[in-house]
C-alpha positions in Angstrom: -34.9 -29.6 4.5 -34.6 -28.6 8.1 -32.9 -31.9 9.0 -30.4 -31.4 6.1 -29.7 -27.8 7.4 -29.1 -29.1 10.9 -26.8 -31.8 9.6 -24.7 -29.3 7.7 -24.4 -27.1 10.8 -23.3 -30.1 12.8 -20.7 -31.0 10.2 -19.3 -27.5 10.3 -18.9 -27.6 14.0 -17.0 -30.9 13.8 -14.6 -29.8 11.1 -10.9 -29.6 11.9 -8.8 -26.4 11.7 -8.8 -26.6 7.9 -11.5 -26.6 5.3 -11.4 -27.4 1.6 -12.9 -25.0 -0.9 -12.5 -25.9 -4.5 -9.0 -27.4 -4.9 -7.4 -25.5 -2.0 -7.4 -25.9 1.7 -8.3 -22.9 3.8 -7.4 -22.5 7.5 -10.5 -22.2 9.8 -10.4 -19.6 12.5 -7.4 -17.9 14.1 -4.1 -19.2 12.9 -2.6 -19.2 16.4 -4.2 -19.5 19.8 -2.5 -17.0 22.0 -4.2 -18.3 25.1 -1.3 -20.9 25.3 0.9 -18.1 26.7 4.2 -16.6 25.7 6.7 -18.3 23.3 9.8 -19.9 24.7 12.5 -22.3 23.5 11.6 -26.0 24.1 13.4 -28.0 26.8 15.5 -29.8 24.2 16.5 -26.4 22.7 15.4 -27.4 19.2 11.9 -25.9 18.9 9.6 -23.1 20.0 6.7 -23.8 22.4 4.2 -21.9 24.4 4.3 -21.4 28.2 1.9 -24.3 28.6 4.1 -26.7 26.5 2.0 -26.6 23.4 4.2 -26.7 20.3 4.4 -23.7 17.9 5.0 -24.1 14.2 6.7 -21.1 12.7 5.3 -20.6 9.2 6.4 -17.2 8.0 5.8 -14.9 5.1 8.1 -12.0 4.1 6.1 -8.8 4.0 9.0 -6.4 4.6 7.1 -3.3 3.3 3.8 -4.0 5.1 3.8 -1.0 7.4 5.4 1.3 4.9 3.5 0.6 1.6 0.0 -0.7 2.5 -3.0 1.2 3.6 -5.0 -0.2 6.5 -7.5 -1.6 4.1 -4.9 -3.4 2.0 -3.0 -4.5 5.1 -6.1 -6.2 6.5 -6.7 -7.9 3.1 -3.2 -9.2 3.1 -3.3 -10.4 6.7 -6.6 -12.2 6.1 -5.2 -13.9 3.0 -2.2 -15.2 5.0 -4.4 -16.3 7.9 -6.6 -18.3 5.5 -3.4 -20.0 4.2 -2.3 -21.1 7.6 0.7 -18.8 8.0 1.6 -18.1 11.6 4.2 -15.3 11.4 4.4 -12.2 9.2 7.9 -10.7 8.9 7.8 -6.9 8.6 10.1 -3.9 9.1 9.4 -0.7 11.0 12.1 1.4 9.3 11.5 -0.1 5.8 14.1 -0.8 3.1 12.6 1.1 0.2 13.3 4.7 1.2 11.5 3.9 4.4 12.8 7.0 6.2 12.0 9.7 3.6 9.1 8.3 1.6 5.9 8.6 3.8 3.6 5.6 4.4 0.1 5.5 2.9 -1.1 7.9 5.6 1.5 10.5 4.8 3.7 9.8 7.8 7.4 9.3 8.1 8.7 7.1 11.0 11.2 9.5 12.6 11.6 13.2 13.3 14.6 14.5 11.4 15.7 10.9 10.8 16.7 10.7 14.5 16.1 7.2 15.8 15.6 8.6 19.3 12.7 10.7 18.2 9.9 8.7 16.7 6.8 10.0 14.9 3.9 8.9 17.0 1.4 9.0 14.0 3.6 6.6 12.0 4.0 4.2 14.9 0.2 4.3 15.7 -0.2 2.8 12.2 2.3 0.1 13.0 0.5 -0.6 16.2 -2.8 -0.9 14.3 -1.4 -3.5 11.9 0.2 -5.6 14.6 -3.1 -5.6 16.6 -5.0 -6.5 13.4 -2.6 -9.4 13.0 -3.2 -10.5 16.6 -7.0 -10.6 15.9 -6.3 -13.1 13.2 -4.0 -15.2 15.2 -0.8 -14.1 13.5 2.6 -13.3 15.1 4.6 -10.4 13.7 8.3 -11.1 13.2 9.2 -7.5 13.9 12.4 -5.9 12.5 13.1 -2.6 14.2 15.0 -1.4 11.0 16.3 -2.6 7.7 20.0 -3.0 7.4 20.7 -0.1 5.1 20.2 2.3 8.1 23.2 0.6 9.7 25.3 -0.4 6.7 24.1 1.1 3.4 25.9 -1.1 0.9 23.4 -1.6 -2.0 20.5 0.1 -0.1 18.9 3.5 -0.1 19.8 4.4 3.4 20.7 6.9 4.8 22.8 5.4 7.6 21.5 6.8 10.9 22.6 4.4 13.6 25.5 4.2 15.9 25.9 2.1 19.0 24.6 4.8 21.3 21.4 5.7 19.5 20.7 2.1 18.4 20.5 1.2 22.1 18.1 4.1 22.8 15.9 3.2 19.8 15.9 -0.4 21.0 14.6 0.8 24.4 11.9 2.9 22.7 10.5 0.1 20.5 11.1 -2.6 23.2 9.1 -0.6 25.7 6.4 0.1 23.2 5.8 -3.5 22.2 6.7 -5.4 25.3 3.1 -6.1 26.2 1.9 -7.0 22.7 1.1 -10.8 22.7 2.1 -11.4 19.1 5.7 -10.1 18.7 8.8 -12.1 17.7 11.8 -9.7 17.5 14.0 -10.0 14.4 17.2 -7.9 14.7 19.2 -7.2 11.6 18.0 -6.7 8.1 19.8 -8.4 5.3 23.3 -7.3 6.4 26.4 -8.6 8.0 26.5 -8.7 11.8 30.3 -8.4 11.9 32.9 -5.8 11.7 31.7 -2.2 12.4 28.1 -3.4 12.3 28.5 -5.7 15.3 28.4 -3.1 18.1 25.4 -1.4 16.5 23.3 -4.6 16.1 24.4 -5.7 19.6 23.4 -2.4 21.2 20.0 -2.5 19.4 19.3 -6.0 20.7 20.4 -5.2 24.2 18.3 -2.1 24.2 15.2 -4.1 23.4 15.9 -6.9 25.8 16.7 -4.5 28.6 13.0 -3.5 28.7 11.2 -6.4 27.0 11.4 -9.7 28.9 8.4 -11.2 27.1 9.5 -11.9 23.5 12.1 -14.1 21.7 14.6 -12.6 19.4 16.7 -13.7 16.3 18.8 -11.9 13.6 18.1 -11.7 9.9 21.4 -12.0 8.0 22.5 -11.2 4.5 22.1 -13.8 1.8 23.8 -17.2 2.2 24.7 -16.5 5.8 23.3 -17.3 9.3 22.9 -15.4 12.5 25.2 -18.0 14.1 28.2 -16.5 12.4 28.2 -13.5 14.7 25.7 -13.9 17.5 25.4 -17.6 18.3 26.8 -17.1 21.8 24.9 -13.9 22.4 22.5 -14.1 25.3 19.8 -12.1 23.4 19.8 -14.5 20.4 17.2 -17.1 21.3 17.2 -19.0 17.9 19.2 -18.9 14.7 17.9 -17.6 11.4 19.6 -18.3 8.1 19.0 -16.8 4.7 19.7 -19.4 2.0 18.7 -16.6 -0.5 17.8 -16.5 -4.1 20.7 -17.9 -6.0 20.6 -21.6 -5.2 18.5 -24.5 -6.5 20.2 -27.4 -4.9 20.4 -29.0 -1.5 24.1 -28.0 -1.2 23.1 -24.7 0.5 21.4 -26.6 3.4 24.4 -28.9 3.7 26.6 -25.8 4.0 24.4 -23.8 6.4 21.7 -25.8 8.1 23.7 -28.9 9.0 26.5 -27.0 10.8 24.0 -24.7 12.6 22.1 -27.7 13.9 25.3 -29.2 15.3 26.5 -26.1 17.1 26.8 -25.8 20.9 25.1 -24.4 22.8 22.2 -25.9 21.1 19.7 -23.3 19.6 16.7 -23.7 17.3 17.5 -22.9 13.7 15.4 -22.3 10.5 15.5 -20.7 7.1 14.0 -17.2 7.4 14.5 -16.2 3.8 14.8 -18.8 1.1 14.2 -18.6 -2.7 11.1 -16.5 -3.3 8.3 -17.5 -5.6 8.2 -15.5 -8.8 11.8 -14.3 -8.2 14.4 -14.6 -10.9 16.9 -17.4 -10.1 20.1 -15.6 -9.3 18.6 -12.4 -10.6 19.2 -13.7 -14.1 15.6 -14.4 -15.5 16.6 -14.7 -19.2 19.4 -17.2 -18.4 18.2 -19.1 -15.4 14.4 -18.5 -15.3 12.1 -17.9 -12.3 11.6 -19.7 -9.0 8.1 -21.3 -8.9 6.0 -23.4 -6.5 8.2 -26.5 -7.0 11.2 -24.4 -5.8 9.5 -23.0 -2.7 8.2 -26.5 -1.7 11.7 -27.9 -2.0 13.2 -25.2 0.1 10.5 -25.7 2.7 10.9 -29.5 3.1 14.7 -29.4 2.8 14.7 -26.9 5.6 12.3 -28.7 7.9 13.7 -32.2 7.4 17.3 -31.0 7.8 16.6 -29.7 11.3 14.6 -26.5 10.9 12.0 -25.9 13.5 9.9 -23.8 11.0 10.1 -22.1 7.6 9.5 -18.8 5.9 7.9 -18.5 2.5 8.4 -15.4 0.3 7.1 -13.9 -2.9 9.1 -11.4 -4.9 6.2 -9.0 -5.6 4.8 -9.2 -2.1 7.8 -8.4 0.0 8.1 -5.1 -1.8 4.3 -4.6 -2.1 4.7 -3.8 -5.8 2.0 -1.8 -7.5 1.8 -0.2 -11.0 2.9 3.2 -9.6 6.1 1.9 -8.0 9.4 0.9 -9.6 10.0 -2.8 -9.4 13.0 -4.1 -7.5 15.1 -7.1 -8.8 13.1 -7.7 -12.0 9.8 -8.1 -10.1 7.1 -8.6 -12.8 3.7 -8.6 -11.1 1.7 -6.6 -8.6 1.5 -7.8 -5.0 -2.2 -8.4 -5.2 -1.9 -10.4 -8.4 0.7 -12.8 -6.8 -1.0 -13.2 -3.4 -2.6 -16.5 -4.4 0.3 -18.2 -6.2 0.3 -22.0 -5.8 3.4 -22.1 -3.6 1.7 -19.9 -1.0 -1.2 -22.3 -1.0 1.1 -25.3 -0.6 2.6 -24.0 2.7 -0.5 -25.1 4.5 0.1 -28.7 3.6 3.5 -28.5 5.2 2.1 -27.1 8.4 -0.7 -29.7 8.5 1.8 -32.5 8.0 4.1 -31.3 10.7 1.3 -30.7 13.2 -0.3 -34.1 12.5 2.5 -35.8 14.5 4.4 -34.9 17.7 7.2 -32.7 16.5 9.2 -31.4 19.4 11.2 -34.7 19.4 11.9 -34.5 15.6 15.4 -34.6 14.3 17.3 -35.1 11.0 17.5 -38.7 10.0 19.9 -39.0 7.0 21.1 -42.5 8.0 17.9 -44.1 6.8 18.5 -43.1 3.1 20.8 -45.6 1.3 20.7 -44.4 -2.3 24.2 -44.6 -3.7 23.9 -41.3 -5.5 21.3 -38.6 -5.8 21.7 -35.3 -7.7 21.7 -32.3 -5.3 18.8 -30.8 -7.2 16.8 -34.0 -6.4 18.1 -34.6 -2.9 16.1 -37.0 -0.8 16.1 -36.0 2.9 14.5 -37.6 6.0 13.4 -36.6 9.5 12.1 -38.7 12.4 10.3 -38.4 15.7 10.2 -41.2 18.2 7.4 -43.1 16.5 7.4 -41.9 12.9 9.7 -41.2 10.0 9.2 -38.8 7.1 11.1 -38.9 3.8 10.9 -36.0 1.3 11.3 -37.1 -2.3 11.4 -33.9 -4.4 11.3 -35.3 -8.0 9.9 -38.8 -7.7 13.1 -40.7 -7.6 13.1 -44.1 -5.9 14.2 -43.9 -2.3 16.2 -46.8 -0.9 15.6 -46.9 2.8 17.1 -49.1 5.6 13.9 -49.7 7.5 15.8 -51.3 10.4 16.7 -47.8 11.4 13.1 -47.2 12.4 13.6 -49.6 15.4 10.0 -50.9 15.4 9.0 -54.3 13.9 6.3 -53.0 11.7 5.5 -49.7 10.0 2.3 -48.2 8.6 3.2 -46.4 5.4 1.6 -43.5 3.6 2.2 -41.2 0.7 1.6 -37.5 1.2 1.3 -35.2 -1.9 3.1 -32.0 -1.1 1.2 -30.1 -3.8 -2.4 -31.0 -2.7 -2.2 -32.5 0.8 -3.8 -35.7 -0.6 -3.0 -38.9 1.3 -2.8 -42.4 0.0 -2.3 -45.5 2.2 0.4 -48.0 1.4 -0.3 -50.4 4.2 1.7 -52.2 6.9 5.3 -53.4 6.1 8.0 -55.2 8.0 11.0 -53.1 8.9 13.6 -55.9 8.9 14.7 -54.9 5.3 16.1 -52.4 2.9 13.2 -51.4 0.7 12.8 -49.1 -2.3 9.9 -46.6 -2.4 8.9 -44.7 -5.5 5.9 -42.4 -6.0 3.5 -43.0 -8.8 4.6 -39.9 -10.7 8.0 -38.3 -11.2 9.7 -35.3 -12.6 10.3 -31.7 -11.5 7.5 -30.6 -9.2 6.3 -34.1 -8.5 7.2 -34.1 -4.8 5.9 -36.4 -2.1 6.6 -37.3 1.5 6.7 -40.9 2.5 5.5 -41.3 6.1 6.3 -44.4 8.1 4.5 -44.7 11.4 5.2 -47.1 14.2 2.4 -49.6 13.6 1.8 -50.1 17.3 0.8 -46.4 17.6 -2.6 -45.1 16.7 -1.7 -42.3 14.3 -4.3 -41.2 11.8 -3.8 -40.1 8.3 -1.0 -37.6 8.0 -1.9 -34.0 7.6 -5.4 -34.5 8.9 
């Protein structure tokens, strides 16, 4: 018995960063190791890396109302859940969307004195500090939005509008100075609004205010739906990488062709990713009776289409969770469940498999690789998309269609081939194949939700099983 016990202990010490419990994989330990230093843009301007050169995989979740609507106890439960699923960034808003100025947080505090952004309520911000530090303990970055967009441009929001260029810069200096020495901050300017017109000088002043005092953290901009930060701020010095919001109305690859592909090709080169795609358990196009609800198949498609089209990372979202819906709150946008009931939806579990796959191969040399796919015609809802590094190729097949691939594009004589199940992380070996041919590859199962990645490794390299 003692020998068995010691053997089990030894096995636990030798396990990798993920463990399997039941049918799901759980991340072991802190999600991110902050000892690698500060984040910066990689030398090739396509990815984020740490100071020591270690790659960083941005896997976000949208928890916009985290500071405003959750108690400390619930915030810790939420953060622990996301750590265990391998998320690396939690996107949250200081001045929250859902009446975040006038409805107090769970400790009875409002963020500002007299809704003046130059006069912050210390008690409210101490709670924000506590949540951010708790995230750091778990190895989680916080993608920190200083304010939601309705405080700049009300449109469909609650408001009130409180910002102009002058006080936006001052508020930026206040929050920038407060959080400049936190290790786990990524700044996200904006908040689901246009960056142009009368909004431009306000967002620009807010960013410049933060950057004037905080030299330690990267910054991007969260735009309104089906837009990208590049539209207004690509040439701004404070914008370190582009964020797009493909939004909640599309179910085809066309949105990535329209947004991701042009952003990837822009100069100067900047990293780009989808920071708000279709949410799990969100009504498609806000028309649940007519179009139904986005599910785990939808969120996986968005993830792999983003990554394989040039995205350096990806953000997941769930409709009940961003708003932290509970029975005593009015649902927004037809949300139908409580946040704590939706926290373990299958799509959230599936994100860890994408992270494990990306981190199983060197990924800072990765680029889109559409030229390998030779199918004459593929529906946009079933679009096959490919990416490559120097010594590997990955092909995402969302519905099990046969992928016709020109293997000569690999530029190695032999490849070692694998199937990777995007739903489970299971791996099956195909074997070695010659690359002097055009060859068709078809997964064993097909249909909506039967999505796989075909991995082709340079056979002369010693790669292990993908995702392990």
